[in-house]
N, C-alpha and C positions, 0 to 999 in steps of 0.2 A: 748940390752938387752927388749925393746918392744917389738919389733919383736918376737924377740924368746920367751917372755913370752905370747904374744897376742896366736901367732902360737896354742902351746902347753897347754898352762893350760885354756884357752877359745877356742877361736876354734873349735880346735879338738874335746877338752871334747862334744862342746856344738851340732856338729855335730853329734856324736855316739850318744847323746842324743833324736836328729830329727830323726835318722835312726833308732833306736829301735820305737820310737815314731809311723814312717811309717809304718813299718814294721806291728805293732799291729793293723793298722790300716787298712793296707789290708788283716790280719786274721780274723779281728772281723764282716770284712762288707760280709755282703751275697746278694752274685750276685742276681739280677732278670736277668733269660738267657729268658725270656717271650719278655724280648726287648735287645735293641742295648747297650750292656755293656757299662758304661764308661769308659774313657782311662786313666784315676785317679778316684782314690775314696775320695769324696769329704769327709770333715770333717762332713757336716748332720747324712750323710749317721752313718757313724760311732755312733757318740754320741746316734744314736735312738737303734742302738741294744747296745747299751754297757749302757746305764742312764746314762750317764756322762755330768753335763752341762759343756760348751764354758768356764763358766768365771772360776770355780777353773780347773784346768790343772798344778799343777806341777812340772812338767818335762816341761815346755811351758815357766812356770816364771822363771823358772832357767836358759834356755835357754835368754829371756830378758834379767836379772837382768846379765849373764857373756858381753851379748853385749855393756849392756850400762860401766860399766867396762872401755871396751876399747874405747869406745868415751869418757869417763870422764878423765879415767889415763893415756890412753897410744893413746892417737890421732895424733903424732909427726909418729906413726908404718903405716908398710904397707897395716893393715886390718880393717881400718875403713870402707872400700864401703861393705867388707864381715863381717862386724857387722851391719851396716846398710839390709843386705839382711839375717840375720839370725831374726832380729826384724821385717820386715815384713813376711818371713816365720811363725814367731811362734803365729802372730797374725793373719796370715789366718787360722792356724789350731784352732785358741782361736775363731775363726769365725769374728773375728772383723777386716770386710774385706775393708771398708772402710780409716780403718788408715794403712794397710800391702797395701792398694794401694799408698797411699801418701810414705810410707817406698821408694815398689820399685821404683815409679814416682823418689823420690828424690835423689834415688841411679842411675838412670838410665841418671838423666841428668849431676851430678855432676864427673861421673864417667867413660865417653864414651870412652876414652882410652884404659879403662880397657875391652878387647871384651870379655872375661869369663863370669865378673859382671855384665854386659853393658846387653849380652843375658839373662842374668838365670834375671834378674830383669825385662827385659821386658815381659818375658815369666810368671814369676810371678804377673806382674802385671795384664793382659789380664788373669789369670785366677782365679784375686779375681773379675774381673769389669765381668766377667761369671757369680761368685758367684753373684754378689747385678742386676745380670739380667739387664747391663749395655752391651748388646752386639751388637751392635752397636759401643761405642767407645771401646769395647775389639779387634774389626777386626780392629780397626782403628792399634789399637797397634801390633796387630799381621801382617799386612801390612808392618812395620816397621822392625818388629821381623823379617820378610823372605827375607827380603834385606839383614839385616845385617846377616842371617848363609849364605845365598847363600856365603859368602865371606871365610866362615869358612867351614876347614875338623873336626873339634871336636867340643862338646859338642851340637849336632843336634837332638839327637836322641828325648830330654826330649820338646823343641821346637817344632820340628813336630808334635810330640803327640799333643800338646795343641791345635796347627792349625789344627789337624784331627778333634779335638773335637767339636773346632766351627764351624764347616763343617756337623759332623753330627747334630749340636744343630739345624743348617741352615736347613735341611733336603737334602746336597749334597751328596748323598754314592760317586757318583766316585770322587769329589776332596778329600774326606776323606780317599779313598783308596790310591791315588800316594802318599797323607802325609803320611798316615801309614807305605806303602811299603818302602818310604825313610828313615823312624824314626824307624824302622824295620835293615836296610842295616847300620847305624848308631851307634853302639855300643850297642845296647842297652842290658840290664840285659837277663838274662834267663827268670826272671818270667815276665817282662816284653814284649818278645817277645814272648811268649804262649797266653799272656792274649790279645795282641794287631794283633796276628794273628788270636785266635776266630774273636775276632772284622772284622777283615778282612772277614773272612770266613761268618758273619752275614749280613754285607753290600752286598756280591757276591750275598749273596740269597736274600736280596732286590732286586734287579737290575736285577733277575732271571736270572745270569748268574750259571748256576745249575752246568756244571764242576770245575769251578775256589773254586766253595764255597766246592764242595765236597773235592780238593786239600785239602783246608785251614783244615776243618774240620781234614783230614788223620794227617796231620801234628803236630795237639792237639792232638790225639790219641795216638801218636807215640811220643811225649813229654814227659813231667814230669812234667805233667798239672795236678794239682786238681783231685779230686778223680769227685767230680760235675761235674769240668768243662768237663774232660772225657768223663764220661755218658752223658754226653750233647751233644757233637760233635758228639758221637758216635749214639745216639736215633736223630741226625738231618742227619746223614751221611747214615742212614737206611731211613731215612721219606723220602729223596731228591734222593735215587736211586729206590725206588720205586714209586714217580712221575714221573720221567726220564723213567723207563722202562716203562710205564706203566700197568705195569702188576696191576688186581685189585683182583688176587686171593692169593695172599701171603703178602703184604705189612703191613695186618694186625697181619699175624705169625710170624713175620720177628721180628712188635713190640712186641706183645707176649712171645717172647720168652724170651727175658730178661726179665720175673718174674721169670725166673727158676733159675737165677744169687742172689747168696743169700745177692750177695754183694752190688744188684741194690733191696736190701727191702723199705729203704725209701724211694727211688725214683718211688714209684707204680703209683701213682697219676699222675705223667708225664709220663707215658708210658701208663695208661689208657688215659689221655688228646690227645696225640698226637695219637692213634687208632680213637679216636671221632672225629677228626681232621681230617683223611685219610676218613672215612667215611663223613664228611661232601661234601667234596669235590664230593664226587663218589654223591651226592643229598640224600642220605640212614640216614636222620633224625630220624628216630627211634633207628638207632643204634647208633647214633650219642649222643642221648641224655642217653640211656644205659649206655656209658662208660665215659658219662661225669658225671653222677651220680657216677659211680665207681672210677673215681676220685678222687669226695667229700668224698666220702666212706673213700680211703683209704690214705687221708692226712691226715696225723699226724702231723706234724711239719714244712710243709710250709703253712701259712696261702695264702700267695701273689696264689701261683698255687692253692691251694680252690677258692678262691674268686674271678679265670678267669673264674676255672669251674661252680661256680655258674653262673656266667655274662650270660656264653653260652649256660647254661639252660636255664636262663628267656630269652634270645636272643631268642633260639628258642620258649619256649611259646607263645614269643610277634608275631614274624615272621611268624613264620609258623605254628605250632599247633594252636592260637589266641584265646587263653587260658590266657587270661588278667588277674584271679586273680591269677593261679597258676605263671605265670611272676612276678607278685605283691612280693609273697613270694621271691620268689628267688632272686628278686632286694632287698627288706630288706637283703636276707643274705647277699650279694654283695657289700653293703653298708655299710655293720656292719663286714665283712670281709677283703675287699680292702683296704690300705692306701689312705689316702685322696689329697696323689699326687700321685696316679694315672692316666695316661691321661688319657680324660674325665670321670673326676670320679663327675664331677659336672652337665654333661650330665646325666648322671645313676641315680643322687640323683633328679633330677630334672623327667626325667623321672619314678623315683618309687612314685614323688609327685606324678606326674597326676593320676597314678594306683589308686592310693589309695582315690581318687577320682572315681572310680568306684568301688570300693571292698565296700564302704560304700555305696552304692547305693544298687547293692547287697545284702545285708545286713538288709537293711531295706525292702527289695520285699519278703526275706527267711522270714525274722522275722512274718510280716503281714500278709502272706500266715496259718504259723503257729499258729498265733494267731487266724486267721478266720476260719480253719480248726476247729479248741478247740471250739469255740466259735459255731461250728454250729452241733455241738453235743447236744445228749438232757443233761437232767441237771447234771442227774449221772453216765453219760460217763465221762460228762465234768468235774466233779469233780475227779473222778477219775484219769482221765488224768493229772488233774493240779497237785495232791498227786501226784504220780508219777514220774513228773516232779519237785518238788520242793522236792523231796527224792530218786535221784537215787541212785542203789545200783553199790557201791561202792566195789567189791573184798579185795582191799589191803588198805583200810584205815586202816583197824584195826592192820596189818602189818605195814603199816605205822608208825602211833603212837608210835608204841612201839620199832623202831629203833629211832625214834628220839626226846625222851624221853631224853637219854644220847648218847652225841655222840662217847663217847669216846671206851661203852659197848653194841658192838651190842648185847650181847647174855642176854639180860636181862632177858627172859623169865624162871626162876627155875626148870620148867620142861624140859627145854634143858637139856644134858647129858652132852652138852661143856660147858654148865654156872658154874658146878661143879667145875671144874679144872681152870678157868678162872685166878683166880692170882701165879699158879704154873709157876715155865718154862714151856716153850714149843718152840720147833723150826718154829711152828703153829702160825701166827703173830698174828691172830684175838684171839688165846688162850692167847698171851702173853697180859699182861695187861702195862707190861713196851715199848714193844715195840711200843703201840698203842698210847701212851701216847707219847710219843717219834715222832712219826709220825705226830698227832697232833698238836703238837708245832712247828713241821718243816714247818706243811702245813699254819697253821698262822702266820707265819715269810714271807712264801710267797704270801697267797697270804690274809692274816688279816681275818675278823670275815665274814665268807661267811652264811648267812641262807643256812638252805639246802633243795634246790628245783632244778626243771629242768632248765636248760643252768645257773647255777648258775656260771660258769666263767666268762660270757657278762656283764659286766658294764654299755653295752649300747644296751637296746633291742628295737628291731622288732616292729612297730607297731602290728602287732601281739599279740605280747608275752606281751605288755603293756595293750592289752585290755582290761583284769579282774580288774588292777588296776584305771584303767579308770573309768570302771561302777560304783567300788566298789565306788569311791568318788561320780559321779552322783549320786548315790545312794543315800547317806548321805546329801547333797547339796537338794535334790527335796523332801526330806520327805520320799523316798518310792517311786516314782513314779518316775519312772526308765525307760528312753528313749533305746528301742531295742529293740529286741525280747527275747522269753522265756529262754534262755540260757543266754541272759544279767540279766534278773532278776533271776535266780537262783543264780548264781554267784554272785549280790549283793545284795540280804537280806542275816541279817545276822544269821535266824535258818528258821525252817522250819514254821511256822506260818508265819513270816513276807513275807517268798521266795509267800505262797501258795495266803496270800492279795495280795502284786506285782502284780503276772501272771494274780488275777482274776480280778483284777483293770484294767489291760491292755488288758481284749479281748474286742472286738468290737460283746456286745451283742443285742447291743440295733442298729434300723434301721442310726438313725444320728450318732452313733460309727462306724456301719459299711463302711457308706457312708465317712467319714474321714478316716477310715483306705483306701479304695481306693485306697484315694487322692492320697494316702502318697504311693502307689505301682506304680498309674499312673505317681507324678513327678517324683519318681527313673527312671522307665522306659525312660518314655520323655530325662530324662536329660541324659542317659546311651547312647543311641540313636547318641542325639546330639554331647556328647563328641565323639565317635563312626564316628562322621559325620566330625566336624571340629576341633578337637585336632588330634585324630588317621589316620582321613585321610584314614578311613577302609568304603566306601561305602555301602559295602555287608555283612558286620555286622550292618550296622547302619539299614540296610533295613529291616531285620529280627527280631531287637528287634521295631522298629514299626509296621509291622506287628506282631509281636506279641502282643505290644499293642494291637491296632485296634482290634484283634483276642477277645481278655479277655475284653477291655471294646469299645465298637463299639460307644458309645452316649459320651464319655468324654471329660472335658470341652479345649483338648489341640488339637486338629482335624483340627485347622483352620492352625496352626505350624507342626502336622505330615504329612497333604497335600507337606505342603513348603517342606517339609526334602523329602518326598517318590520325589517328583516332581526332587529336587536336588541327589541325589541315583541312579533314571533309567536316566539321561542327557548322561549318559557316560552306564549303565548297557543296559540300555533298552529304547529306545528315546520312542516306543509308549506307553508304560508306563506312561512315564516323562508326555505325552501331556493328561494323563487322569486326572493326577494329577493335573496338571498345571489349565486344565478346572475346574477342583474340585475349586480349591483355586478361583479361576475367578468367577463362579458363583456363590455358597455357604457363602464367604466372601470377597467380592469385597470393603468393605470399610477398611478390614486390612491392616495392613502395608507388609502382603507376599504378598496381590494380587499388591499395589503402584510397588512393588520393582522386580514383573516378567515384569510388565509392563514397567517398567524405573528401568534396573538394575543400575543410580546411584543416586536412592531416598535416600538410604541407606547414602552417600555421602552428598548430600543435607540436608538430614535431621540433619547431625552432624553441617554442616552451619548455617544449622536452631537456632540449640540448643546454637550454639557460638553466634549468633546476639540475642537470645532471655538470655540468662544470661547475657549477654551487659545491654542490657535494664535493666534487673533486676536492676543491681548493681546502675546503671546510677539512678531510681527510687528511691532504698533505700539511695542515696547519699541526696536525697531530703529529704526521710524524716527525715534523720539526720539533717538536714540542718534547718528540724521544716517547710518548706517551704508547710504544708498541703495540700492548694489549687490547685498545682502543682504536687502532686504527685497523687490526685483524678484526676484532669483532664487527666493528661497520661495515669497512670491507664485504664483509659475510654475506649481510644485511643488505647490500647495495646490489651485488650480484646477482643474489638469490631473488630481490623481486625486481629487477632486471637485467637479464643475463643479455640478453643482448644490446644494452645501449653504445654507443657509440666509441664510449671511454673504456669500455669493461678492462678489455687486457690491461690497462692501465691500473684500473683497482688490481686488477689482480698482482697487477707487479708490485703494484704498493704493497699490499700483503704480503707478495712473496719477501721482501727485506724485511719486512718485520719481523717474519717466522724468522729468521736469519739471525735476524739481533736479537730472539729470543732461546734459539732451539737451537738442536744439532743439525750435522750439514747433513745428513740422511731427511729429515722434513725440509729445509731448503730447496735443494735436489727435487722432493715431490712435487714440490711446488712450482718449481721452474719447469716441470715435465709437462705440470697441469697445463703452463700457457701456453706450449708448442705446441697441446696433442690439440686442444680446445680455441687456440686460435689459431689455427694455420695462417689463413689468409692477412694474417697484420705485418705490415711493413717498418711496424714502429720497434716492438717493443719485444717482436721473436726476436728481429736480426742482436740484440740487446744481451736477452738471455741467454742464446744459443753462445754467444761472445763469454759470456758470465759460467755456464756449463761448460766452455772447453776449458778456460782457466782453471772451475774448481776440477777438474777430470785428471788435470797435470799436476796436482798438489793435493790429491786426495786424503794422501798419507798425513799429511801438516795439518789441514782440515778435521780428519779422523779422532787428531787429539785432543780436541776441542772440545768443551762442554756446551761455548755458542759458537755458530760458526762467522758470522761477523763481528768481530770486536770492537771495532773502530766506525764513529762516527762525524764526518767531518757535512754539516749542513750546508757551507758553501760549496762544494764540491761531491755531491754523495754518489763516489764510485768505489765499491766497494774492496775490489780485489787488487787496486795495486799499493792500498794499503795496510794489508794484513801482511808484506813481508818485507818492512821496512831495510831490513837488512841486503836485500837482493833489490831492493829498487833500484835502475839505470836511471838518471836525470837526467836525461838530451840535453846538449848544446843548441845555443843556437844554430838552426840549420842554413849552412851557406852556399851547397847545390842541390838544393831538393829535387826530387823527378816531381810532373805535376801529378797535382792532386789524382788519387785513386781509391773509388770505396772499398771497403774492405767487405768481401760477401762471403766471409767464412769466418771463421773464430780462429783469432791470433793467439799463438801461445805465448809471445812476449810480455815481458810484464810490464803492465801500464804505473808511469812515477807516480806517486800521490800529488807532487806540485809540479805542472811544466813550465819551464819559464818562458817570458812570454817570445817567440821569433820573430827578430825586426826585420828579417831577411830574409827571400825568397827568392832563388833566382832559378829561372827556368830556362829552355833553350832557345836561341835569338829565334826573330820572327817578325815579317815586315810591319814596322811602322805605320798606323792606319795615322793619315790628319788629323793634326788636332785642332779639336772645335774651342773656342772657347766663348762663354756666355756669362757676364761679371764677373763671383771671384774665382767661378767653377771652370775646369779641364780637362778634357778628356786624354790629357798627357797620361801616356805610358807612368806605369809605376811600378816599385818593387812589390807593394804592397795591397791589398785589396781588402773588404769588408765585407758581409752578408750582414744586413741591418733588417730587423724588424721596427719598423715604428709604431708608436702604442701610444694615439693621440686620446690617452688619460692620466694626468699626473698622477691621480688617488688608486687607482687598480694596483694591489701587490703583484708580483709579477714572480716570485718565487716559482710556484708549481708551473708557468710556461718556459723560466730558465731551466729547470727539471728536464721540462719535456724537452728541448732540444740535445741539453747533455746525452740522455738515455736516444736521440737520435745520431749524435756524434759519436758515440762510444761505441752504438749498435752498428754505424756504416762505415765510420772513419778514422779507428781505434788506432791506425797505425799515422795518424798526421797529426798529433797533437791539438787540435783546435781547440782555442779558447773563446766561449762567449762571457759579455761583461755587459756593463748597466752604464749609462750615460742622460741624463736624467735633467729637463727644463723643467719651465714652470709651470708646462700641462700636459707635456708629453715624457716620452720615456722613450729609450733607444735600447733593443740589445743588440749588439753586435759580435760578430761570430768572426774570427780570423784564427793568424794570419794567412790569406791564401796569395800566392807570388803571381799569379795571371787574373786579368780578369775571367778569361778564361774556365779559370782553375772555379774563383766563386758563382762562374754560373752555372757549371757543373755540379757545384754544391745545390745551388736557389733552383735546379733544376729538381733536386731529387727530396726539395725538403720541403717546398713551397706546394706540392700534392699532400703533404701529410702536415701542414699549418692547424688547418681544421681541430686536427686529435691532440698539436702539439702545446697550442694555445689556447689556455682557461678563461679568454678575454672576447664579448661578442664581436664576430667577426667585420663588422663594417670599424670596428674600433682601431684595425691594426690593418698595415701594408706593410710589403719589404720590397725589398730594393740592394744594389750596387752602389759601392762608395769606396775612390781611393784613399789612401793614408791623409795623401796630401787635403781631399776637397770635405776630407769628415772632419781636421782640425778645425777648419774654418765654420762648421755648424756651429752656434753660439746663441739662436733664439728658433724659434717657431715660423719665424718670417723666413727667415734665411735657410730653414728645413724644410719649408714649403716649394723656395724658390730651385734648391739642390734637386725635390722629386719632378720640377715640373723640368730642371736640366737634364735629370736621367728619363725620365720618359720622352721625352723629343732627341738625346743622342744617344740611348744606348736599344 
């Protein structure tokens, strides 16, 4: 009785449900014919297209329920093994792959004599392991499975297909072909046979066995294949025939002939794409680009195909046309269109982010050139030009306003004859208010409340599309002083008067401002040329940019670097020229790093080793400083400075010595040491501002300092800033700031007394500004916060960061003395975070980052490859609890900020 009820009440019905689900899964999956098709459709693919959460699958829950009834109530029957198989399959389709692999493993180990169940268990266990990306474990299971099926005549098709799948993953097409051929012979169903035949054709084409690939494509065409598979088989057959025949005149015509068939209307994008591919093979890149663009225009349903076409156009612009700005735009479109699972997606994203570097600098050059050309006009013409730019004529503006007032009524003009009958019944859609209302409601159901604007479908915008939002944000934060060119100013200012004011304020109308504008252009060209040379490995383009820079600014401050770059460029392009530039560097800039590198190619390596040694010496000296062994600090600092007076940390060694002198001597000696620093290190941007701050404070309280035998009498190793701690009676402890102005670097010495202990500022409010769209990825969000931190992530938990934190404190006190910035430490198992705050807005934190990042080499006393910096809101910071989450945030930061 248990066997009877188990078989017909539970096993049969569960298998019917499973078969229906598998059928739905196959029908709901959109194959990507530009890749080798998967042998079987995985659950993730199905869920992506059907938006069905894996955990809420009533059909699979029903199978699990039936299987458990057998195990609990009918365990004396013969269907216990099949119950475990059903539990495994249901968990597999629910994407609980670990559970499913355990069920299949249990079945294989406990029912080895039931060959049918044993083979199924091994087969599905291997599939589960592959879904978990445990391919080495899956391969071992399939080795056992191949031995088991070698003794069988039946039930071999599915296991052989699974074996073929792992061969495909391992890029072993020949072995995959052999396994699939055996699977087709072993009683495969009609649908399986067609799919596997198409895969055989793809694998044969990959092996360049074109006759066999053609044979299989023809078989698919003659079978009962779905139309899309039939179409792609036909397309590939034409492509291979043309390729094998070597005929260059008619292969495009054969493909374009497919456009005439009405059945192929939805596949025009793929046809144009294949035409472009034939032109690529012929080396006709202009025609290829034309047909890739036609593919994009005709891609109405297949976003994957559109993404591939975008990628091909981007690659053409990047590799063949050397149009990097156009390439950047197409890579933007590619990353917004292709799924993140596309092979090589991360590489495309990285290339896109690198090209943003070029785009930003070309925009700087264009902006400064435009502003300079306006500034050189006579005043009357200049103001006319500014007025024209601030108030551009847009013919469609009024029309747009009339249509955006009410999205349900596009005919709002009372003079329009069509509006008189808008409430009457009509077959014309826009004259029927009921139809419009219904359509609007359906639109909201599908798309939600979307703003009427260009590209409204895109939830993720490219960098170019978000430029206006970024400019608006910058304008509001900088009180109308917008970085960027006239177009930026035009977009950012809220009204005509403000736009005129913003553009006028940005014009370089004085010689000083013109010099600054020129320097921005020089720096941008220099960075572009270096990027072409070092990152893109494009010496020809780098040489052109260097030459443009020399032609425009023959006496610029980057000549040593430019001549060295031209020397490197011409080593392969023109050795004679290379020799000329080499001699220029050696003669005119003999003491530069570039000259030393030419004479000794290992100079950079030795320089890095020297920096490591200097870092260690500084850390050792700082340890003595913390232990209050001031006489040893003075002695060793003198020795180090005498041995290497030009080392890159020399100002900091001198500063430690000065503080040690202050801890042991009269204030006159301290002042002498500080003045030496000002004299000896005029170009330093980290220590000198801090020393000026100290001297300003000492001069204000000189009489009180003079009365002491020792200048600096207190010492707090956690916050070593002497000046606020000397006069506790007059120190003012600032309350939490509730209406603070935006963060402003301190450029001169401030007379105000700095408190010994500054309470953490938990709320900083700045002026209101437009709110950017919130982007969410996992637990992180770009939602606006009232508190932001600047973070330095050190990926080594064993390092002592006291000296590095001291360096950050030096920077803060020298440049942001009025802002009460604090730096603290947060530790993980093998990672440490130094975080600085509090900043009231993201832009305040960004301003701070732009100031401190160039100084990090001097500040951080750890190897450069071990640290990186980023900005984070307080809400996101509180979610950082492990190395894994920290890495995910840094990826989120890179993608969204």
